[in-house]
mmCIF file of the N, C-alpha and C atoms, coordinates in Angstrom:
data_MODEL
# 
_entry.id   MODEL 
# 
loop_
_atom_site.group_PDB 
_atom_site.id 
_atom_site.type_symbol 
_atom_site.label_atom_id 
_atom_site.label_alt_id 
_atom_site.label_comp_id 
_atom_site.label_asym_id 
_atom_site.label_entity_id 
_atom_site.label_seq_id 
_atom_site.pdbx_PDB_ins_code 
_atom_site.Cartn_x 
_atom_site.Cartn_y 
_atom_site.Cartn_z 
_atom_site.occupancy 
_atom_site.B_iso_or_equiv 
_atom_site.pdbx_formal_charge 
_atom_site.auth_seq_id 
_atom_site.auth_comp_id 
_atom_site.auth_asym_id 
_atom_site.auth_atom_id 
_atom_site.pdbx_PDB_model_num 
ATOM 1   N N  . MET A 1 1  ? 0.839  -1.169 0.000   1.00 0.00 ? 1  MET A N  1 
ATOM 2   C CA . MET A 1 1  ? 0.000  0.000  0.000   1.00 0.00 ? 1  MET A CA 1 
ATOM 3   C C  . MET A 1 1  ? 0.892  1.243  0.000   1.00 0.00 ? 1  MET A C  1 
ATOM 4   N N  . VAL A 1 2  ? 0.520  2.205  -0.784  1.00 0.00 ? 2  VAL A N  1 
ATOM 5   C CA . VAL A 1 2  ? 1.241  3.471  -0.834  1.00 0.00 ? 2  VAL A CA 1 
ATOM 6   C C  . VAL A 1 2  ? 0.417  4.501  -0.082  1.00 0.00 ? 2  VAL A C  1 
ATOM 7   N N  . CYS A 1 3  ? 1.058  5.155  0.880   1.00 0.00 ? 3  CYS A N  1 
ATOM 8   C CA . CYS A 1 3  ? 0.355  6.145  1.702   1.00 0.00 ? 3  CYS A CA 1 
ATOM 9   C C  . CYS A 1 3  ? 1.106  7.460  1.720   1.00 0.00 ? 3  CYS A C  1 
ATOM 10  N N  . GLU A 1 4  ? 0.394  8.502  2.039   1.00 0.00 ? 4  GLU A N  1 
ATOM 11  C CA . GLU A 1 4  ? 0.975  9.829  2.228   1.00 0.00 ? 4  GLU A CA 1 
ATOM 12  C C  . GLU A 1 4  ? 0.955  10.147 3.713   1.00 0.00 ? 4  GLU A C  1 
ATOM 13  N N  . VAL A 1 5  ? 2.040  10.704 4.205   1.00 0.00 ? 5  VAL A N  1 
ATOM 14  C CA . VAL A 1 5  ? 2.072  11.131 5.600   1.00 0.00 ? 5  VAL A CA 1 
ATOM 15  C C  . VAL A 1 5  ? 1.245  12.400 5.710   1.00 0.00 ? 5  VAL A C  1 
ATOM 16  N N  . THR A 1 6  ? 0.249  12.367 6.595   1.00 0.00 ? 6  THR A N  1 
ATOM 17  C CA . THR A 1 6  ? -0.647 13.510 6.757   1.00 0.00 ? 6  THR A CA 1 
ATOM 18  C C  . THR A 1 6  ? -0.486 14.201 8.103   1.00 0.00 ? 6  THR A C  1 
ATOM 19  N N  . LYS A 1 7  ? 0.242  13.550 9.010   1.00 0.00 ? 7  LYS A N  1 
ATOM 20  C CA . LYS A 1 7  ? 0.478  14.143 10.316  1.00 0.00 ? 7  LYS A CA 1 
ATOM 21  C C  . LYS A 1 7  ? 1.864  13.727 10.773  1.00 0.00 ? 7  LYS A C  1 
ATOM 22  N N  . GLU A 1 8  ? 2.648  14.683 11.223  1.00 0.00 ? 8  GLU A N  1 
ATOM 23  C CA . GLU A 1 8  ? 4.010  14.404 11.696  1.00 0.00 ? 8  GLU A CA 1 
ATOM 24  C C  . GLU A 1 8  ? 3.983  13.510 12.932  1.00 0.00 ? 8  GLU A C  1 
ATOM 25  N N  . HIS A 1 9  ? 5.155  13.035 13.300  1.00 0.00 ? 9  HIS A N  1 
ATOM 26  C CA . HIS A 1 9  ? 5.304  12.164 14.466  1.00 0.00 ? 9  HIS A CA 1 
ATOM 27  C C  . HIS A 1 9  ? 4.655  12.782 15.693  1.00 0.00 ? 9  HIS A C  1 
ATOM 28  N N  . TYR A 1 10 ? 3.951  11.931 16.436  1.00 0.00 ? 10 TYR A N  1 
ATOM 29  C CA . TYR A 1 10 ? 3.377  12.357 17.711  1.00 0.00 ? 10 TYR A CA 1 
ATOM 30  C C  . TYR A 1 10 ? 3.364  11.160 18.652  1.00 0.00 ? 10 TYR A C  1 
ATOM 31  N N  . VAL A 1 11 ? 3.167  11.416 19.916  1.00 0.00 ? 11 VAL A N  1 
ATOM 32  C CA . VAL A 1 11 ? 3.124  10.356 20.922  1.00 0.00 ? 11 VAL A CA 1 
ATOM 33  C C  . VAL A 1 11 ? 1.707  10.300 21.482  1.00 0.00 ? 11 VAL A C  1 
ATOM 34  N N  . ASP A 1 12 ? 1.167  9.087  21.528  1.00 0.00 ? 12 ASP A N  1 
ATOM 35  C CA . ASP A 1 12 ? -0.186 8.877  22.044  1.00 0.00 ? 12 ASP A CA 1 
ATOM 36  C C  . ASP A 1 12 ? -0.219 7.484  22.663  1.00 0.00 ? 12 ASP A C  1 
ATOM 37  N N  . SER A 1 13 ? -0.580 7.374  23.927  1.00 0.00 ? 13 SER A N  1 
ATOM 38  C CA . SER A 1 13 ? -0.557 6.077  24.598  1.00 0.00 ? 13 SER A CA 1 
ATOM 39  C C  . SER A 1 13 ? -1.915 5.377  24.595  1.00 0.00 ? 13 SER A C  1 
ATOM 40  N N  . SER A 1 14 ? -2.895 5.922  23.889  1.00 0.00 ? 14 SER A N  1 
ATOM 41  C CA . SER A 1 14 ? -4.181 5.223  23.818  1.00 0.00 ? 14 SER A CA 1 
ATOM 42  C C  . SER A 1 14 ? -4.024 3.966  22.966  1.00 0.00 ? 14 SER A C  1 
ATOM 43  N N  . PRO A 1 15 ? -4.621 2.846  23.410  1.00 0.00 ? 15 PRO A N  1 
ATOM 44  C CA . PRO A 1 15 ? -4.443 1.589  22.687  1.00 0.00 ? 15 PRO A CA 1 
ATOM 45  C C  . PRO A 1 15 ? -5.142 1.606  21.323  1.00 0.00 ? 15 PRO A C  1 
ATOM 46  N N  . ILE A 1 16 ? -4.462 1.056  20.328  1.00 0.00 ? 16 ILE A N  1 
ATOM 47  C CA . ILE A 1 16 ? -5.071 0.905  19.001  1.00 0.00 ? 16 ILE A CA 1 
ATOM 48  C C  . ILE A 1 16 ? -5.075 -0.559 18.566  1.00 0.00 ? 16 ILE A C  1 
ATOM 49  N N  . TRP A 1 17 ? -4.238 -1.386 19.187  1.00 0.00 ? 17 TRP A N  1 
ATOM 50  C CA . TRP A 1 17 ? -4.226 -2.832 18.961  1.00 0.00 ? 17 TRP A CA 1 
ATOM 51  C C  . TRP A 1 17 ? -4.222 -3.516 20.310  1.00 0.00 ? 17 TRP A C  1 
ATOM 52  N N  . GLU A 1 18 ? -4.674 -4.753 20.323  1.00 0.00 ? 18 GLU A N  1 
ATOM 53  C CA . GLU A 1 18 ? -4.805 -5.475 21.583  1.00 0.00 ? 18 GLU A CA 1 
ATOM 54  C C  . GLU A 1 18 ? -3.480 -5.956 22.159  1.00 0.00 ? 18 GLU A C  1 
ATOM 55  N N  . ASN A 1 19 ? -2.474 -6.184 21.338  1.00 0.00 ? 19 ASN A N  1 
ATOM 56  C CA . ASN A 1 19 ? -1.257 -6.848 21.821  1.00 0.00 ? 19 ASN A CA 1 
ATOM 57  C C  . ASN A 1 19 ? -0.241 -5.923 22.486  1.00 0.00 ? 19 ASN A C  1 
ATOM 58  N N  . ASP A 1 20 ? -0.337 -4.602 22.288  1.00 0.00 ? 20 ASP A N  1 
ATOM 59  C CA . ASP A 1 20 ? 0.640  -3.699 22.891  1.00 0.00 ? 20 ASP A CA 1 
ATOM 60  C C  . ASP A 1 20 ? 0.225  -2.264 22.611  1.00 0.00 ? 20 ASP A C  1 
ATOM 61  N N  . ILE A 1 21 ? 0.875  -1.339 23.291  1.00 0.00 ? 21 ILE A N  1 
ATOM 62  C CA . ILE A 1 21 ? 0.680  0.084  23.006  1.00 0.00 ? 21 ILE A CA 1 
ATOM 63  C C  . ILE A 1 21 ? 1.870  0.536  22.178  1.00 0.00 ? 21 ILE A C  1 
ATOM 64  N N  . TYR A 1 22 ? 1.581  1.149  21.069  1.00 0.00 ? 22 TYR A N  1 
ATOM 65  C CA . TYR A 1 22 ? 2.616  1.662  20.182  1.00 0.00 ? 22 TYR A CA 1 
ATOM 66  C C  . TYR A 1 22 ? 2.490  3.183  20.194  1.00 0.00 ? 22 TYR A C  1 
ATOM 67  N N  . PRO A 1 23 ? 3.198  3.850  21.098  1.00 0.00 ? 23 PRO A N  1 
ATOM 68  C CA . PRO A 1 23 ? 2.951  5.278  21.307  1.00 0.00 ? 23 PRO A CA 1 
ATOM 69  C C  . PRO A 1 23 ? 3.526  6.207  20.234  1.00 0.00 ? 23 PRO A C  1 
ATOM 70  N N  . HIS A 1 24 ? 4.527  5.767  19.483  1.00 0.00 ? 24 HIS A N  1 
ATOM 71  C CA . HIS A 1 24 ? 5.125  6.633  18.457  1.00 0.00 ? 24 HIS A CA 1 
ATOM 72  C C  . HIS A 1 24 ? 4.355  6.434  17.156  1.00 0.00 ? 24 HIS A C  1 
ATOM 73  N N  . ARG A 1 25 ? 3.723  7.492  16.712  1.00 0.00 ? 25 ARG A N  1 
ATOM 74  C CA . ARG A 1 25 ? 2.795  7.377  15.586  1.00 0.00 ? 25 ARG A CA 1 
ATOM 75  C C  . ARG A 1 25 ? 2.972  8.519  14.595  1.00 0.00 ? 25 ARG A C  1 
ATOM 76  N N  . ILE A 1 26 ? 2.444  8.293  13.401  1.00 0.00 ? 26 ILE A N  1 
ATOM 77  C CA . ILE A 1 26 ? 2.307  9.327  12.378  1.00 0.00 ? 26 ILE A CA 1 
ATOM 78  C C  . ILE A 1 26 ? 0.929  9.152  11.767  1.00 0.00 ? 26 ILE A C  1 
ATOM 79  N N  . GLY A 1 27 ? 0.422  10.196 11.169  1.00 0.00 ? 27 GLY A N  1 
ATOM 80  C CA . GLY A 1 27 ? -0.845 10.082 10.458  1.00 0.00 ? 27 GLY A CA 1 
ATOM 81  C C  . GLY A 1 27 ? -0.570 9.723  9.009   1.00 0.00 ? 27 GLY A C  1 
ATOM 82  N N  . ILE A 1 28 ? -1.317 8.747  8.470   1.00 0.00 ? 28 ILE A N  1 
ATOM 83  C CA . ILE A 1 28 ? -1.163 8.373  7.065   1.00 0.00 ? 28 ILE A CA 1 
ATOM 84  C C  . ILE A 1 28 ? -2.532 8.198  6.423   1.00 0.00 ? 28 ILE A C  1 
ATOM 85  N N  . GLU A 1 29 ? -2.562 8.395  5.116   1.00 0.00 ? 29 GLU A N  1 
ATOM 86  C CA . GLU A 1 29 ? -3.757 8.150  4.311   1.00 0.00 ? 29 GLU A CA 1 
ATOM 87  C C  . GLU A 1 29 ? -3.322 7.406  3.055   1.00 0.00 ? 29 GLU A C  1 
ATOM 88  N N  . PRO A 1 30 ? -4.059 6.358  2.668   1.00 0.00 ? 30 PRO A N  1 
ATOM 89  C CA . PRO A 1 30 ? -3.697 5.642  1.438   1.00 0.00 ? 30 PRO A CA 1 
ATOM 90  C C  . PRO A 1 30 ? -3.911 6.523  0.210   1.00 0.00 ? 30 PRO A C  1 
ATOM 91  N N  . LEU A 1 31 ? -3.025 6.374  -0.768  1.00 0.00 ? 31 LEU A N  1 
ATOM 92  C CA . LEU A 1 31 ? -3.165 7.107  -2.028  1.00 0.00 ? 31 LEU A CA 1 
ATOM 93  C C  . LEU A 1 31 ? -4.016 6.289  -2.985  1.00 0.00 ? 31 LEU A C  1 
ATOM 94  N N  . PRO A 1 32 ? -4.880 6.946  -3.743  1.00 0.00 ? 32 PRO A N  1 
ATOM 95  C CA . PRO A 1 32 ? -5.771 6.229  -4.651  1.00 0.00 ? 32 PRO A CA 1 
ATOM 96  C C  . PRO A 1 32 ? -5.071 5.844  -5.950  1.00 0.00 ? 32 PRO A C  1 
ATOM 97  N N  . VAL A 1 33 ? -4.222 4.846  -5.878  1.00 0.00 ? 33 VAL A N  1 
ATOM 98  C CA . VAL A 1 33 ? -3.529 4.373  -7.077  1.00 0.00 ? 33 VAL A CA 1 
ATOM 99  C C  . VAL A 1 33 ? -3.780 2.893  -7.245  1.00 0.00 ? 33 VAL A C  1 
ATOM 100 N N  . SER A 1 34 ? -3.643 2.440  -8.470  1.00 0.00 ? 34 SER A N  1 
ATOM 101 C CA . SER A 1 34 ? -3.713 1.014  -8.742  1.00 0.00 ? 34 SER A CA 1 
ATOM 102 C C  . SER A 1 34 ? -2.552 0.354  -8.019  1.00 0.00 ? 34 SER A C  1 
ATOM 103 N N  . GLN A 1 35 ? -2.843 -0.618 -7.200  1.00 0.00 ? 35 GLN A N  1 
ATOM 104 C CA . GLN A 1 35 ? -1.810 -1.229 -6.368  1.00 0.00 ? 35 GLN A CA 1 
ATOM 105 C C  . GLN A 1 35 ? -1.272 -2.498 -7.030  1.00 0.00 ? 35 GLN A C  1 
ATOM 106 N N  . LYS A 1 36 ? -0.799 -2.379 -8.253  1.00 0.00 ? 36 LYS A N  1 
ATOM 107 C CA . LYS A 1 36 ? -0.294 -3.568 -8.933  1.00 0.00 ? 36 LYS A CA 1 
ATOM 108 C C  . LYS A 1 36 ? 1.052  -3.973 -8.343  1.00 0.00 ? 36 LYS A C  1 
ATOM 109 N N  . PRO A 1 37 ? 1.279  -5.266 -8.187  1.00 0.00 ? 37 PRO A N  1 
ATOM 110 C CA . PRO A 1 37 ? 2.552  -5.727 -7.612  1.00 0.00 ? 37 PRO A CA 1 
ATOM 111 C C  . PRO A 1 37 ? 3.737  -5.343 -8.500  1.00 0.00 ? 37 PRO A C  1 
ATOM 112 N N  . LEU A 1 38 ? 4.842  -5.021 -7.867  1.00 0.00 ? 38 LEU A N  1 
ATOM 113 C CA . LEU A 1 38 ? 6.058  -4.662 -8.594  1.00 0.00 ? 38 LEU A CA 1 
ATOM 114 C C  . LEU A 1 38 ? 7.166  -5.640 -8.244  1.00 0.00 ? 38 LEU A C  1 
ATOM 115 N N  . GLY A 1 39 ? 8.013  -5.924 -9.211  1.00 0.00 ? 39 GLY A N  1 
ATOM 116 C CA . GLY A 1 39 ? 9.185  -6.746 -8.955  1.00 0.00 ? 39 GLY A CA 1 
ATOM 117 C C  . GLY A 1 39 ? 10.319 -5.885 -8.412  1.00 0.00 ? 39 GLY A C  1 
ATOM 118 N N  . LEU A 1 40 ? 10.949 -6.352 -7.353  1.00 0.00 ? 40 LEU A N  1 
ATOM 119 C CA . LEU A 1 40 ? 12.014 -5.587 -6.716  1.00 0.00 ? 40 LEU A CA 1 
ATOM 120 C C  . LEU A 1 40 ? 13.152 -5.300 -7.687  1.00 0.00 ? 40 LEU A C  1 
ATOM 121 N N  . LYS A 1 41 ? 13.518 -6.281 -8.506  1.00 0.00 ? 41 LYS A N  1 
ATOM 122 C CA . LYS A 1 41 ? 14.626 -6.078 -9.446  1.00 0.00 ? 41 LYS A CA 1 
ATOM 123 C C  . LYS A 1 41 ? 14.314 -4.944 -10.429 1.00 0.00 ? 41 LYS A C  1 
ATOM 124 N N  . GLU A 1 42 ? 13.089 -4.911 -10.929 1.00 0.00 ? 42 GLU A N  1 
ATOM 125 C CA . GLU A 1 42 ? 12.713 -3.843 -11.859 1.00 0.00 ? 42 GLU A CA 1 
ATOM 126 C C  . GLU A 1 42 ? 12.726 -2.479 -11.171 1.00 0.00 ? 42 GLU A C  1 
ATOM 127 N N  . VAL A 1 43 ? 12.255 -2.420 -9.928  1.00 0.00 ? 43 VAL A N  1 
ATOM 128 C CA . VAL A 1 43 ? 12.277 -1.157 -9.181  1.00 0.00 ? 43 VAL A CA 1 
ATOM 129 C C  . VAL A 1 43 ? 13.717 -0.701 -8.984  1.00 0.00 ? 43 VAL A C  1 
ATOM 130 N N  . GLN A 1 44 ? 14.606 -1.625 -8.610  1.00 0.00 ? 44 GLN A N  1 
ATOM 131 C CA . GLN A 1 44 ? 16.015 -1.273 -8.411  1.00 0.00 ? 44 GLN A CA 1 
ATOM 132 C C  . GLN A 1 44 ? 16.626 -0.739 -9.702  1.00 0.00 ? 44 GLN A C  1 
ATOM 133 N N  . GLU A 1 45 ? 16.303 -1.380 -10.827 1.00 0.00 ? 45 GLU A N  1 
ATOM 134 C CA . GLU A 1 45 ? 16.855 -0.936 -12.110 1.00 0.00 ? 45 GLU A CA 1 
ATOM 135 C C  . GLU A 1 45 ? 16.315 0.430  -12.510 1.00 0.00 ? 45 GLU A C  1 
ATOM 136 N N  . ARG A 1 46 ? 15.027 0.628  -12.358 1.00 0.00 ? 46 ARG A N  1 
ATOM 137 C CA . ARG A 1 46 ? 14.417 1.877  -12.820 1.00 0.00 ? 46 ARG A CA 1 
ATOM 138 C C  . ARG A 1 46 ? 14.701 3.050  -11.898 1.00 0.00 ? 46 ARG A C  1 
ATOM 139 N N  . THR A 1 47 ? 14.954 2.790  -10.621 1.00 0.00 ? 47 THR A N  1 
ATOM 140 C CA . THR A 1 47 ? 15.325 3.882  -9.725  1.00 0.00 ? 47 THR A CA 1 
ATOM 141 C C  . THR A 1 47 ? 16.836 4.058  -9.674  1.00 0.00 ? 47 THR A C  1 
ATOM 142 N N  . LYS A 1 48 ? 17.566 3.121  -10.271 1.00 0.00 ? 48 LYS A N  1 
ATOM 143 C CA . LYS A 1 48 ? 19.029 3.142  -10.307 1.00 0.00 ? 48 LYS A CA 1 
ATOM 144 C C  . LYS A 1 48 ? 19.617 3.131  -8.894  1.00 0.00 ? 48 LYS A C  1 
ATOM 145 N N  . ARG A 1 49 ? 18.970 2.379  -8.018  1.00 0.00 ? 49 ARG A N  1 
ATOM 146 C CA . ARG A 1 49 ? 19.445 2.235  -6.639  1.00 0.00 ? 49 ARG A CA 1 
ATOM 147 C C  . ARG A 1 49 ? 19.476 0.753  -6.293  1.00 0.00 ? 49 ARG A C  1 
ATOM 148 N N  . PRO A 1 50 ? 20.641 0.111  -6.419  1.00 0.00 ? 50 PRO A N  1 
ATOM 149 C CA . PRO A 1 50 ? 20.726 -1.331 -6.194  1.00 0.00 ? 50 PRO A CA 1 
ATOM 150 C C  . PRO A 1 50 ? 20.387 -1.766 -4.770  1.00 0.00 ? 50 PRO A C  1 
ATOM 151 N N  . ASN A 1 51 ? 20.493 -0.885 -3.797  1.00 0.00 ? 51 ASN A N  1 
ATOM 152 C CA . ASN A 1 51 ? 20.175 -1.247 -2.413  1.00 0.00 ? 51 ASN A CA 1 
ATOM 153 C C  . ASN A 1 51 ? 18.770 -0.824 -2.008  1.00 0.00 ? 51 ASN A C  1 
ATOM 154 N N  . PHE A 1 52 ? 17.940 -0.526 -2.977  1.00 0.00 ? 52 PHE A N  1 
ATOM 155 C CA . PHE A 1 52 ? 16.609 -0.033 -2.691  1.00 0.00 ? 52 PHE A CA 1 
ATOM 156 C C  . PHE A 1 52 ? 15.741 -1.072 -1.983  1.00 0.00 ? 52 PHE A C  1 
ATOM 157 N N  . GLY A 1 53 ? 16.072 -2.323 -2.063  1.00 0.00 ? 53 GLY A N  1 
ATOM 158 C CA . GLY A 1 53 ? 15.269 -3.398 -1.490  1.00 0.00 ? 53 GLY A CA 1 
ATOM 159 C C  . GLY A 1 53 ? 15.019 -3.275 -0.006  1.00 0.00 ? 53 GLY A C  1 
ATOM 160 N N  . VAL A 1 54 ? 15.946 -2.693 0.734   1.00 0.00 ? 54 VAL A N  1 
ATOM 161 C CA . VAL A 1 54 ? 15.731 -2.557 2.175   1.00 0.00 ? 54 VAL A CA 1 
ATOM 162 C C  . VAL A 1 54 ? 14.532 -1.664 2.462   1.00 0.00 ? 54 VAL A C  1 
ATOM 163 N N  . SER A 1 55 ? 14.149 -0.825 1.521   1.00 0.00 ? 55 SER A N  1 
ATOM 164 C CA . SER A 1 55 ? 12.985 0.045  1.711   1.00 0.00 ? 55 SER A CA 1 
ATOM 165 C C  . SER A 1 55 ? 11.676 -0.713 1.642   1.00 0.00 ? 55 SER A C  1 
ATOM 166 N N  . PHE A 1 56 ? 11.705 -1.941 1.174   1.00 0.00 ? 56 PHE A N  1 
ATOM 167 C CA . PHE A 1 56 ? 10.471 -2.701 1.018   1.00 0.00 ? 56 PHE A CA 1 
ATOM 168 C C  . PHE A 1 56 ? 10.223 -3.656 2.176   1.00 0.00 ? 56 PHE A C  1 
ATOM 169 N N  . MET A 1 57 ? 10.938 -3.475 3.272   1.00 0.00 ? 57 MET A N  1 
ATOM 170 C CA . MET A 1 57 ? 10.659 -4.253 4.469   1.00 0.00 ? 57 MET A CA 1 
ATOM 171 C C  . MET A 1 57 ? 9.301  -3.796 5.020   1.00 0.00 ? 57 MET A C  1 
ATOM 172 N N  . SER A 1 58 ? 8.775  -4.521 5.968   1.00 0.00 ? 58 SER A N  1 
ATOM 173 C CA . SER A 1 58 ? 7.479  -4.155 6.566   1.00 0.00 ? 58 SER A CA 1 
ATOM 174 C C  . SER A 1 58 ? 7.664  -2.994 7.531   1.00 0.00 ? 58 SER A C  1 
ATOM 175 N N  . ALA A 1 59 ? 7.749  -1.804 6.991   1.00 0.00 ? 59 ALA A N  1 
ATOM 176 C CA . ALA A 1 59 ? 7.946  -0.618 7.816   1.00 0.00 ? 59 ALA A CA 1 
ATOM 177 C C  . ALA A 1 59 ? 7.558  0.611  7.009   1.00 0.00 ? 59 ALA A C  1 
ATOM 178 N N  . VAL A 1 60 ? 7.451  1.714  7.700   1.00 0.00 ? 60 VAL A N  1 
ATOM 179 C CA . VAL A 1 60 ? 7.236  2.987  7.033   1.00 0.00 ? 60 VAL A CA 1 
ATOM 180 C C  . VAL A 1 60 ? 8.612  3.524  6.675   1.00 0.00 ? 60 VAL A C  1 
ATOM 181 N N  . VAL A 1 61 ? 8.807  3.874  5.420   1.00 0.00 ? 61 VAL A N  1 
ATOM 182 C CA . VAL A 1 61 ? 10.102 4.388  4.986   1.00 0.00 ? 61 VAL A CA 1 
ATOM 183 C C  . VAL A 1 61 ? 9.905  5.668  4.180   1.00 0.00 ? 61 VAL A C  1 
ATOM 184 N N  . ARG A 1 62 ? 10.911 6.498  4.214   1.00 0.00 ? 62 ARG A N  1 
ATOM 185 C CA . ARG A 1 62 ? 10.900 7.718  3.411   1.00 0.00 ? 62 ARG A CA 1 
ATOM 186 C C  . ARG A 1 62 ? 11.490 7.386  2.042   1.00 0.00 ? 62 ARG A C  1 
ATOM 187 N N  . VAL A 1 63 ? 10.829 7.841  1.008   1.00 0.00 ? 63 VAL A N  1 
ATOM 188 C CA . VAL A 1 63 ? 11.299 7.625  -0.362  1.00 0.00 ? 63 VAL A CA 1 
ATOM 189 C C  . VAL A 1 63 ? 11.505 9.003  -0.973  1.00 0.00 ? 63 VAL A C  1 
ATOM 190 N N  . ILE A 1 64 ? 12.668 9.205  -1.603  1.00 0.00 ? 64 ILE A N  1 
ATOM 191 C CA . ILE A 1 64 ? 12.925 10.512 -2.213  1.00 0.00 ? 64 ILE A CA 1 
ATOM 192 C C  . ILE A 1 64 ? 11.937 10.742 -3.357  1.00 0.00 ? 64 ILE A C  1 
ATOM 193 N N  . PRO A 1 65 ? 11.594 11.991 -3.638  1.00 0.00 ? 65 PRO A N  1 
ATOM 194 C CA . PRO A 1 65 ? 10.574 12.289 -4.652  1.00 0.00 ? 65 PRO A CA 1 
ATOM 195 C C  . PRO A 1 65 ? 10.831 11.652 -6.012  1.00 0.00 ? 65 PRO A C  1 
ATOM 196 N N  . ASP A 1 66 ? 12.070 11.646 -6.501  1.00 0.00 ? 66 ASP A N  1 
ATOM 197 C CA . ASP A 1 66 ? 12.344 11.044 -7.810  1.00 0.00 ? 66 ASP A CA 1 
ATOM 198 C C  . ASP A 1 66 ? 11.998 9.562  -7.817  1.00 0.00 ? 66 ASP A C  1 
ATOM 199 N N  . ASP A 1 67 ? 12.402 8.830  -6.765  1.00 0.00 ? 67 ASP A N  1 
ATOM 200 C CA . ASP A 1 67 ? 12.091 7.405  -6.689  1.00 0.00 ? 67 ASP A CA 1 
ATOM 201 C C  . ASP A 1 67 ? 10.592 7.181  -6.522  1.00 0.00 ? 67 ASP A C  1 
ATOM 202 N N  . PHE A 1 68 ? 9.940  8.009  -5.731  1.00 0.00 ? 68 PHE A N  1 
ATOM 203 C CA . PHE A 1 68 ? 8.494  7.899  -5.552  1.00 0.00 ? 68 PHE A CA 1 
ATOM 204 C C  . PHE A 1 68 ? 7.784  8.033  -6.889  1.00 0.00 ? 68 PHE A C  1 
ATOM 205 N N  . ASN A 1 69 ? 8.186  9.008  -7.694  1.00 0.00 ? 69 ASN A N  1 
ATOM 206 C CA . ASN A 1 69 ? 7.559  9.217  -8.996  1.00 0.00 ? 69 ASN A CA 1 
ATOM 207 C C  . ASN A 1 69 ? 7.765  8.021  -9.915  1.00 0.00 ? 69 ASN A C  1 
ATOM 208 N N  . VAL A 1 70 ? 8.962  7.434  -9.891  1.00 0.00 ? 70 VAL A N  1 
ATOM 209 C CA . VAL A 1 70 ? 9.234  6.248  -10.702 1.00 0.00 ? 70 VAL A CA 1 
ATOM 210 C C  . VAL A 1 70 ? 8.323  5.104  -10.269 1.00 0.00 ? 70 VAL A C  1 
ATOM 211 N N  . ILE A 1 71 ? 8.239  4.863  -8.982  1.00 0.00 ? 71 ILE A N  1 
ATOM 212 C CA . ILE A 1 71 ? 7.423  3.761  -8.469  1.00 0.00 ? 71 ILE A CA 1 
ATOM 213 C C  . ILE A 1 71 ? 5.946  3.987  -8.782  1.00 0.00 ? 71 ILE A C  1 
ATOM 214 N N  . MET A 1 72 ? 5.469  5.207  -8.619  1.00 0.00 ? 72 MET A N  1 
ATOM 215 C CA . MET A 1 72 ? 4.062  5.493  -8.928  1.00 0.00 ? 72 MET A CA 1 
ATOM 216 C C  . MET A 1 72 ? 3.774  5.272  -10.408 1.00 0.00 ? 72 MET A C  1 
ATOM 217 N N  . ARG A 1 73 ? 4.689  5.672  -11.280 1.00 0.00 ? 73 ARG A N  1 
ATOM 218 C CA . ARG A 1 73 ? 4.495  5.426  -12.714 1.00 0.00 ? 73 ARG A CA 1 
ATOM 219 C C  . ARG A 1 73 ? 4.452  3.923  -12.989 1.00 0.00 ? 73 ARG A C  1 
ATOM 220 N N  . MET A 1 74 ? 5.343  3.180  -12.339 1.00 0.00 ? 74 MET A N  1 
ATOM 221 C CA . MET A 1 74 ? 5.365  1.723  -12.529 1.00 0.00 ? 74 MET A CA 1 
ATOM 222 C C  . MET A 1 74 ? 4.046  1.092  -12.078 1.00 0.00 ? 74 MET A C  1 
ATOM 223 N N  . MET A 1 75 ? 3.496  1.584  -10.991 1.00 0.00 ? 75 MET A N  1 
ATOM 224 C CA . MET A 1 75 ? 2.258  1.004  -10.463 1.00 0.00 ? 75 MET A CA 1 
ATOM 225 C C  . MET A 1 75 ? 1.049  1.313  -11.317 1.00 0.00 ? 75 MET A C  1 
ATOM 226 N N  . THR A 1 76 ? 1.111  2.381  -12.086 1.00 0.00 ? 76 THR A N  1 
ATOM 227 C CA . THR A 1 76 ? -0.046 2.761  -12.882 1.00 0.00 ? 76 THR A CA 1 
ATOM 228 C C  . THR A 1 76 ? 0.109  2.462  -14.367 1.00 0.00 ? 76 THR A C  1 
ATOM 229 N N  . GLU A 1 77 ? 1.278  1.956  -14.783 1.00 0.00 ? 77 GLU A N  1 
ATOM 230 C CA . GLU A 1 77 ? 1.465  1.578  -16.191 1.00 0.00 ? 77 GLU A CA 1 
ATOM 231 C C  . GLU A 1 77 ? 0.574  0.400  -16.540 1.00 0.00 ? 77 GLU A C  1 
ATOM 232 N N  . LYS A 1 78 ? 0.139  0.375  -17.758 1.00 0.00 ? 78 LYS A N  1 
ATOM 233 C CA . LYS A 1 78 ? -0.686 -0.757 -18.211 1.00 0.00 ? 78 LYS A CA 1 
ATOM 234 C C  . LYS A 1 78 ? 0.124  -1.732 -19.012 1.00 0.00 ? 78 LYS A C  1 
# 
């Protein structure tokens, strides 16, 4: 899922999941794009960043605007 950060980092101790309190939060909203799967090798080639794969771990990561634009184009290409 591709999301936009809508609220900067904040701390809130109210529970949102049953298994733990995760107090460090940001606000996000999903972007309305076709969420077609991408191959990591193709993303690395098109962004010209061979170590880009670490950004695809299960986490929130910052992507530079040029790479974001490449990935968004890849996701919406037919």
